[in-house]
C-alpha positions in Angstrom: 14.6 57.0 14.4 14.4 53.4 15.6 17.7 52.7 17.5 18.8 49.5 19.1 20.8 49.8 22.4 22.8 46.6 23.0 24.0 46.5 26.6 22.2 48.2 29.5 24.9 48.7 32.1 25.2 52.1 33.8 26.3 53.9 30.6 24.1 52.0 28.2 21.0 52.7 30.2 21.9 56.4 30.6 22.5 56.8 26.9 19.2 55.0 26.2 17.3 57.4 28.4 18.9 60.3 26.6 18.0 59.0 23.2 14.4 58.4 24.3 14.2 61.9 25.6 15.4 63.1 22.1 12.4 61.4 20.6 13.9 58.1 19.3 12.2 54.7 19.7 14.6 52.3 21.5 14.8 48.6 20.9 16.9 47.3 23.8 18.7 44.1 24.6 20.8 43.0 27.5 22.1 39.6 28.6 20.2 40.2 31.9 16.8 41.3 30.6 15.7 42.6 34.0 17.9 45.6 33.4 15.6 46.7 30.7 12.5 46.9 32.9 12.6 50.7 33.5 13.3 51.4 29.8 10.5 49.1 28.7 8.1 50.8 31.1 9.1 54.1 29.5 8.2 52.9 26.0 11.2 50.9 24.8 10.8 47.5 23.0 12.7 44.6 24.5 14.3 42.3 21.9 14.8 38.6 22.4 18.4 38.7 21.1 21.1 41.1 20.0 20.4 39.9 16.4 16.7 40.6 16.8 17.5 44.1 18.1 19.6 45.1 15.1 17.1 43.6 12.7 14.3 45.7 14.2 16.3 49.0 14.1 17.9 51.5 11.7 21.0 52.0 13.8 22.5 49.9 16.6 24.6 51.1 19.5 26.6 48.7 21.7 28.1 49.5 25.1 29.5 46.4 26.8 31.9 45.8 29.7 34.9 44.0 28.1 36.2 42.3 24.9 35.0 38.8 25.8 31.4 40.0 26.2 31.6 42.3 23.2 33.0 39.5 20.9 30.3 37.1 22.1 27.5 39.6 21.4 28.9 40.5 17.9 30.2 37.1 16.8 28.4 34.5 18.9 25.2 32.6 18.3 22.3 35.1 17.9 24.9 37.9 17.7 24.8 41.0 15.7 26.7 39.5 12.8 24.9 36.2 12.8 22.9 37.3 9.7 23.0 39.9 6.9 23.2 43.5 8.0 22.0 45.1 4.7 23.7 48.5 5.1 22.9 49.0 8.8 25.2 51.2 10.9 26.6 49.9 14.2 28.1 52.4 16.6 30.4 50.5 19.1 31.0 52.5 22.3 32.7 50.0 24.6 36.2 50.6 26.0 38.4 47.8 24.6 41.7 47.6 22.7 41.9 49.0 19.2 42.5 45.5 17.6 39.2 44.3 18.9 37.3 47.2 17.2 39.1 46.5 13.9 38.2 42.8 14.0 34.6 43.6 14.7 34.4 46.2 12.0 35.7 43.6 9.5 33.1 41.1 10.6 30.3 43.8 10.3 31.5 44.8 6.8 31.6 41.1 5.7 27.9 41.0 6.5 27.1 44.1 4.5 27.0 46.6 7.4 29.1 49.4 8.6 30.7 50.1 12.0 32.4 52.9 13.8 34.0 52.8 17.2 33.1 55.6 19.5 34.1 55.1 23.1 33.1 58.1 25.2 34.5 60.2 27.9 32.2 61.0 30.8 30.0 59.2 33.3 26.3 58.6 33.7 25.4 62.2 34.6 26.9 63.7 31.4 25.4 60.7 29.4 21.9 61.6 30.5 22.5 65.2 29.6 24.0 64.6 26.2 27.4 66.0 27.3 29.8 63.1 26.7 33.0 63.3 24.7 32.9 61.1 21.6 36.2 59.7 20.3 35.5 58.1 16.9 37.3 55.7 14.7 36.1 54.6 11.3 35.4 55.7 7.7 34.5 59.3 7.2 31.2 58.5 5.4 30.1 56.2 8.2 31.0 58.8 10.8 28.9 61.3 9.0 25.9 58.9 9.1 26.4 58.6 12.8 26.8 62.3 13.6 23.1 63.2 14.1 23.0 60.6 16.9 26.4 61.3 18.4 25.6 65.0 18.6 22.6 64.2 20.8 24.8 62.2 23.1 28.0 64.2 23.1 29.0 67.8 23.7 32.0 67.2 21.5 32.7 64.6 18.8 36.2 64.1 17.4 36.9 61.8 14.4 40.3 60.5 15.5 41.2 58.2 12.5 40.4 54.8 11.1 38.8 51.8 12.9 40.4 51.4 16.4 41.6 55.0 16.6 38.8 56.1 18.9 39.6 53.2 21.3 43.3 54.1 21.3 42.5 57.7 22.2 40.0 56.6 25.0 42.7 54.5 26.6 45.2 57.4 26.4 42.7 59.8 28.0 41.8 57.4 30.9 45.4 56.7 31.8 46.3 59.9 33.6 42.9 60.0 35.3 43.4 56.5 36.7 47.0 57.4 37.9 45.7 60.6 39.4 43.3 58.9 41.7 46.0 56.6 43.0 48.4 59.6 43.4 45.7 61.4 45.4 45.4 58.4 47.7 49.1 58.4 48.3 48.9 62.2 49.1 46.1 61.6 51.6 48.1 58.8 53.3 50.9 61.3 53.9 48.7 63.7 55.9 46.1 61.4 57.4 47.7 61.5 60.8 47.1 65.3 60.9 43.5 64.6 61.7 42.1 67.3 59.5 38.5 67.4 58.4 38.4 65.6 55.0 36.1 68.3 53.4 38.6 71.0 54.4 41.5 68.9 53.1 39.8 68.4 49.7 38.8 72.1 49.5 42.5 73.0 50.1 43.7 70.7 47.4 41.2 72.1 45.0 42.8 75.5 45.5 46.2 74.3 44.5 48.0 72.9 41.5 47.6 69.4 43.1 44.0 69.2 41.9 42.8 67.8 38.6 39.4 68.7 37.1 38.2 65.3 38.3 38.9 66.2 41.9 37.1 69.6 41.6 34.1 67.8 40.2 34.1 64.8 42.6 35.6 66.5 45.7 32.6 66.1 48.0 32.3 62.4 47.2 36.1 61.9 47.8 35.9 63.8 51.1 32.9 61.6 52.2 34.7 58.4 51.3 37.8 59.6 53.2 35.6 60.3 56.2 34.2 56.8 56.1 31.0 57.6 54.2 29.7 55.7 51.2 30.9 58.2 48.5 27.6 58.0 46.7 26.4 55.9 43.8 29.2 54.7 41.5 29.4 56.5 38.2 32.6 54.8 37.1 33.6 51.9 39.3 36.9 50.6 40.4 36.5 47.4 38.6 36.1 49.2 35.3 39.1 51.4 35.8 41.2 48.3 36.7 40.1 46.7 33.5 41.0 49.8 31.5 44.5 49.9 33.1 45.1 46.3 32.0 44.2 47.3 28.5 46.6 50.2 28.5 49.5 48.1 29.8 48.8 45.4 27.2 48.5 47.8 24.3 51.8 49.5 25.2 53.6 46.2 25.4 52.3 45.1 22.0 53.7 48.4 20.6 57.1 47.6 22.1 57.3 49.7 25.2 56.2 49.8 28.8 54.0 52.2 30.8 55.5 51.7 34.3 53.4 54.3 36.1 50.2 52.8 34.7 51.4 49.3 35.5 52.1 50.3 39.1 48.6 51.9 39.4 47.1 48.7 37.9 48.6 46.6 40.7 46.9 48.8 43.3 43.5 48.8 41.5 43.7 45.1 41.2 44.4 44.7 44.9 41.5 47.1 45.7 39.2 44.9 43.6 40.4 41.8 45.4 39.7 43.6 48.7 36.0 44.1 47.7 36.1 47.5 46.2 35.2 46.5 42.6 31.7 48.2 42.6 32.8 51.3 44.5 33.1 54.6 42.6 36.6 55.7 41.7 36.3 58.4 44.3 37.1 55.6 46.8 40.6 55.1 45.4 42.1 57.9 47.6 40.3 56.5 50.6 41.4 53.0 49.9 45.1 53.9 49.7 45.0 56.5 52.5 43.8 53.8 54.9 47.1 52.0 54.2 48.7 54.8 56.2 46.7 54.1 59.3 48.9 53.3 62.3 
């Protein structure tokens, strides 16, 4: 199949690699075209615009950082909806608020296309292995059309409900994870003065009820960051999780209630970003806060 990949950040590039390995021909586009170099060298075609990419494909997948970029790519000059879509299917995989997905789906349908939202759980490693978690919103018939592709990207695909439902579920799933990393930082601050080896400390936590699956998977990287190392390449960076927390807080307020724990965590993430940690992996959150406990 000829598939357009719109957005070549960490996740977009990883998913593009996976789809090429599955035998698809990729037509790629990114606002910074240099990010397409490796994919083009591997056989992908570089499009001159988002609109050109969708015209030259059977299905288009978008994975973009935030709502402002996403809206510009869909609705702006040379965007995906700047011309007729003639029944094409768009799979939108960005993490944004549900209302954004509903607005884009309406714009796509007005141009004669179909869209589903399918934000995913997982980082670049699972993306390259086809082991993401797909959370889908949209019409059942459109979801069925997308399934052959989604099943190559995801270990599990769940149709949550209508347009925007996938995005709502993604925010809900990310909330406890974001809070957990901050809670882990506060825990490390309480015992930093004990002078224990960080690898030993994380190993101990992983053997208790104080460890989430995320810590068990990322324990060595967390220990390295606590010890002053670099924590490895970012798979989900602090800037991204800070953005997601702001979406969670705003979504709750629009529904008439507050999420005070998420709001408190957001304040810390925002401060970490201001302190220069935006591109660090989330495994740095415990290290960032634990250093607050230094005498």
